[in-house]
N, C-alpha and C positions, 0 to 999 in steps of 0.2 A: 504494499500499500504506500502510495506517495501522499503523505500527509500535506495538507494545505489549509490556509485560512478560509479559502472560499470553495475549493474543490479537492476531492480525493480521487486520485487515479488508482484503479484496482487492476491487479494482474493475477494470473493463475499459472501454475506450472502443470506440466503433463504428469500423469501418474508415476512415471519413472523419476520425476524430479530432475529433469535434464534441461528442459526448455520452458522459458517463461513466455506467456502470451497475454496481450491486453484483454481486459474483460469489460470494464465500464468505468465511467467517471461519475462520482456522486457529488452533489453540490450541497452547500450549507448556506442557509440564509444568514444575513448579517445579524450578529448578536446571538445566534442559536448555537447549541451544542453540536458536536460532531455527530454524524448519522450512525451511531453505534447500532441501533436497531436494524437498519438496512444492511450493515456489514454482517451482523449476525444471521440475517436471512440468507445472504450470499454464502456464508460459511456452511449453513445447513444445506442449501440447494446444491452446492458444488462439492459437498462432502469433504470439506477442507480438514486437514489434520494438524496443520501448524500455520501460524500467521507470521508474516514478516512486515514490520512497520519501518518505513524510512525514517532515519533520525537526522533531522536538519541541523547538523553541527556548523559552528562558525568556522571560517577558514583556518583558524588556529587549532581546531579540534575540540574546543570547549563547547559545553552545552549552554544555550541561552534559553529565552522564554519559549521559542518555537519548539525546541528539542524537549523541553519539559512538558509542553502540551501534547507532543507526539507520544511521549512516554505515558502520560496520563491516559491517552486514548488506548494505547496498547495494553495498559493494566486494566482498563475497563473491559476491553474485549476478552482478555484472559479470565477475568473474574466471572463474566457472564457466560462465556463459552466453555470454560474448563480446558481450553487448548493452550499449548505452549505458545508464547509470543516472543519473537526474536526481533532485535533491532539491528538495522543495517545502515551504516553511514551512507547518506544520500548526497553528500557534497558533489556538485557538478552534474547530477543526474538530469536535472531539468535543462541545463545548458546543452548537454549532449542530446537530449530528446528533441530540443528545438532545432538543432542542426540536422538531425536525422529526418524530422518532419519536413523541413524545407527541401531537403534532397529528394524526399519521397513525393513532393508536390502537394502536401497537405495545404488546403486553402485556408486563408486567414480566419474566415468565419467558423471554421471547424477546429482551428489549431489549438486553442487552450484545452479543450477536453481531450483531444488526441495526444497532445504533449504530456498531459498529466498521466494518461495511460501508458505512454511510452516511457516516461520516467519510472512508473511503477514496474514496468518490465525490466528496466535497467537495474533497479534496486533488487528485485527478486532474482534476477540472473546473477548478479554479484554475490548474493547470499547463497544461491545454489552452487556456484563455482567454489565458494569457500568451504562448504560443508561436504 
């Protein structure tokens, strides 16, 4: 999951845990909480066994307010789903996703949601490669 203040890109891996693929982008209205209920629905629908949340670290590697919110989201998902939740450094994932989207010809009106999904794919793929 690519955590964001406005949108959450979601990706899934194949059953063999080798390849990440985009699933959906969830949105959150201003001032509202993260869409944990919708994430839990997706977990059940897709028979998810583990969750990976992108951790938006500062360039120095330190955790700021955004990382604390991403951790809180992951902890809420773990509490409510009973599944293990892992955190993956997501620095530069959106920048790489933006470049990939432009190369793939993603149109501007579709780009934000697609980029969030592509960032989620990059986060999950990095975690899969690491484990």
